[in-house]
MARLUMPA-567239 format. One record per residue (C-alpha): x, y, z. Coordinates in steps of 0.2 Angstrom, whole numbers, plus 5000, padded with zeros to 4 digits. Example, Ala and Ser with C-alpha at 12.3 -4.5 7.8 and 13.67 -1.06 7.14 Angstrom:
// MARLUMPA-567239
<kedo <5062, 4978, 5039>>
<kedo <5068, 4995, 5036>>
END
This chain:
// MARLUMPA-567239
<kedo <4977, 4979, 4979>>
<kedo <4976, 4964, 4966>>
<kedo <4984, 4948, 4969>>
<kedo <4992, 4936, 4955>>
<kedo <5002, 4924, 4953>>
<kedo <5017, 4934, 4947>>
<kedo <5009, 4952, 4949>>
<kedo <5002, 4963, 4962>>
<kedo <4989, 4978, 4953>>
<kedo <4989, 4994, 4965>>
<kedo <4982, 5011, 4962>>
<kedo <4992, 5025, 4953>>
<kedo <5003, 5034, 4964>>
<kedo <5011, 5051, 4960>>
<kedo <5029, 5043, 4962>>
<kedo <5024, 5031, 4947>>
<kedo <5020, 5045, 4934>>
<kedo <5037, 5045, 4930>>
<kedo <5038, 5029, 4924>>
<kedo <5021, 5029, 4914>>
<kedo <5027, 5046, 4906>>
<kedo <5044, 5035, 4901>>
<kedo <5036, 5023, 4894>>
<kedo <5023, 5034, 4886>>
<kedo <5038, 5042, 4876>>
<kedo <5045, 5025, 4871>>
<kedo <5041, 5022, 4853>>
<kedo <5042, 5002, 4853>>
<kedo <5030, 5002, 4869>>
<kedo <5016, 5014, 4863>>
<kedo <5017, 5006, 4845>>
<kedo <5014, 4987, 4851>>
<kedo <5003, 4995, 4865>>
<kedo <4990, 5006, 4854>>
<kedo <4998, 5005, 4838>>
<kedo <5002, 5025, 4839>>
<kedo <5019, 5027, 4834>>
<kedo <5025, 5043, 4840>>
<kedo <5028, 5049, 4857>>
<kedo <5017, 5059, 4867>>
<kedo <5025, 5078, 4868>>
<kedo <5020, 5087, 4883>>
<kedo <5026, 5102, 4890>>
<kedo <5023, 5097, 4907>>
<kedo <5023, 5080, 4908>>
<kedo <5022, 5076, 4927>>
<kedo <5008, 5091, 4930>>
<kedo <4998, 5082, 4913>>
<kedo <5000, 5065, 4918>>
<kedo <4995, 5071, 4937>>
<kedo <4979, 5077, 4928>>
<kedo <4973, 5064, 4919>>
<kedo <4977, 5052, 4934>>
<kedo <4969, 5064, 4947>>
<kedo <4956, 5051, 4950>>
<kedo <4967, 5037, 4954>>
<kedo <4979, 5048, 4966>>
<kedo <4964, 5050, 4979>>
<kedo <4960, 5039, 4993>>
<kedo <4943, 5034, 4983>>
<kedo <4942, 5029, 4964>>
<kedo <4926, 5032, 4956>>
<kedo <4921, 5015, 4953>>
<kedo <4907, 5019, 4940>>
<kedo <4922, 5026, 4928>>
<kedo <4934, 5013, 4930>>
<kedo <4953, 5012, 4938>>
<kedo <4970, 5012, 4933>>
<kedo <4981, 5001, 4941>>
<kedo <5002, 5001, 4942>>
<kedo <5008, 4984, 4939>>
<kedo <5022, 4979, 4951>>
<kedo <5031, 4961, 4951>>
<kedo <5028, 4952, 4966>>
<kedo <5045, 4943, 4969>>
<kedo <5055, 4961, 4966>>
<kedo <5043, 4974, 4967>>
<kedo <5048, 4983, 4952>>
<kedo <5036, 4994, 4944>>
<kedo <5034, 4986, 4927>>
<kedo <5018, 4991, 4920>>
<kedo <4999, 5000, 4920>>
<kedo <4984, 4991, 4916>>
<kedo <4964, 4997, 4918>>
<kedo <4947, 4995, 4916>>
<kedo <4935, 5008, 4909>>
<kedo <4917, 5012, 4902>>
<kedo <4911, 5002, 4916>>
<kedo <4893, 5000, 4915>>
<kedo <4882, 4991, 4930>>
<kedo <4867, 4991, 4920>>
<kedo <4874, 4979, 4906>>
<kedo <4889, 4973, 4917>>
<kedo <4901, 4978, 4906>>
<kedo <4919, 4986, 4904>>
<kedo <4934, 4987, 4893>>
<kedo <4952, 4984, 4898>>
<kedo <4969, 4988, 4893>>
<kedo <4987, 4985, 4897>>
<kedo <5003, 4991, 4894>>
<kedo <5019, 4982, 4902>>
<kedo <5031, 4995, 4900>>
<kedo <5048, 4987, 4906>>
<kedo <5053, 4976, 4890>>
<kedo <5062, 4962, 4898>>
<kedo <5046, 4956, 4906>>
<kedo <5038, 4955, 4889>>
<kedo <5033, 4935, 4883>>
<kedo <5037, 4930, 4902>>
<kedo <5020, 4925, 4907>>
<kedo <5016, 4942, 4916>>
<kedo <5004, 4949, 4903>>
<kedo <4994, 4932, 4906>>
<kedo <4995, 4936, 4924>>
<kedo <4990, 4953, 4921>>
<kedo <4974, 4950, 4913>>
<kedo <4968, 4934, 4922>>
<kedo <4970, 4946, 4938>>
<kedo <4960, 4959, 4932>>
<kedo <4949, 4947, 4924>>
<kedo <4946, 4939, 4941>>
<kedo <4942, 4955, 4948>>
<kedo <4928, 4961, 4936>>
<kedo <4919, 4945, 4936>>
<kedo <4921, 4939, 4955>>
<kedo <4923, 4955, 4964>>
<kedo <4911, 4966, 4951>>
<kedo <4900, 4953, 4946>>
<kedo <4901, 4960, 4926>>
<kedo <4895, 4948, 4914>>
<kedo <4909, 4953, 4899>>
<kedo <4925, 4960, 4898>>
<kedo <4931, 4967, 4879>>
<kedo <4945, 4974, 4872>>
<kedo <4954, 4980, 4855>>
<kedo <4970, 4979, 4848>>
<kedo <4978, 4983, 4830>>
<kedo <4979, 4969, 4818>>
<kedo <4997, 4968, 4817>>
<kedo <4999, 4966, 4836>>
<kedo <5001, 4947, 4834>>
<kedo <5009, 4943, 4849>>
<kedo <4995, 4953, 4859>>
<kedo <4981, 4944, 4850>>
<kedo <4989, 4928, 4855>>
<kedo <4990, 4933, 4872>>
<kedo <4971, 4939, 4873>>
<kedo <4966, 4921, 4864>>
<kedo <4975, 4912, 4877>>
<kedo <4966, 4922, 4890>>
<kedo <4950, 4916, 4882>>
<kedo <4945, 4930, 4873>>
<kedo <4938, 4927, 4857>>
<kedo <4938, 4938, 4842>>
<kedo <4921, 4946, 4840>>
<kedo <4924, 4959, 4825>>
<kedo <4936, 4971, 4816>>
<kedo <4935, 4988, 4809>>
<kedo <4944, 4988, 4796>>
<kedo <4959, 5001, 4790>>
<kedo <4956, 5010, 4808>>
<kedo <4973, 5012, 4814>>
<kedo <4987, 5018, 4805>>
<kedo <5006, 5013, 4810>>
<kedo <5023, 5015, 4799>>
<kedo <5013, 5020, 4785>>
<kedo <5000, 5006, 4785>>
<kedo <4984, 5004, 4789>>
<kedo <4980, 4991, 4800>>
<kedo <4962, 4985, 4806>>
<kedo <4957, 4987, 4824>>
<kedo <4953, 4968, 4832>>
<kedo <4939, 4969, 4844>>
<kedo <4939, 4954, 4856>>
<kedo <4927, 4950, 4871>>
<kedo <4926, 4938, 4886>>
<kedo <4910, 4931, 4894>>
<kedo <4909, 4926, 4912>>
<kedo <4901, 4909, 4908>>
<kedo <4917, 4905, 4897>>
<kedo <4927, 4907, 4912>>
<kedo <4917, 4897, 4922>>
<kedo <4917, 4883, 4908>>
<kedo <4937, 4883, 4907>>
END
């Protein structure tokens, strides 16, 4: 478990899958999170999610692939989201991160920043990574501001790579170096 000021990041447990399914099927949550404006329609959602998260439901996660965490509030122990690191490469010392706060009442209240800072601290300090990257769609201004507040810099764009509500948007590529965090 990783502890932040407001949140605890815990390995995904089977009991968490119900909330994850609910968030994956919430159009507003998925659209803001990934630019996808359609819900996941799965015949057997519990089994499909269980299969997808199987490596995180075991006792030992495969460090070389990454890890998905359930996000819980420290104060009330409420399951409010998920975050992950993936594409972990110990040769280049890089990883990609992502997060989703599924409970809307926690949006804009500092939880996203605490999730990112907790995950970044783990990746830089415990795993000794050099670089962390992420991406979002150019219409998600709230996420871009959050990532910049956490020290991430825009490093590039994939033009008209996302299609949201009938409009094409760029994918915004952002990165953070370990040395950037050490300077601040």
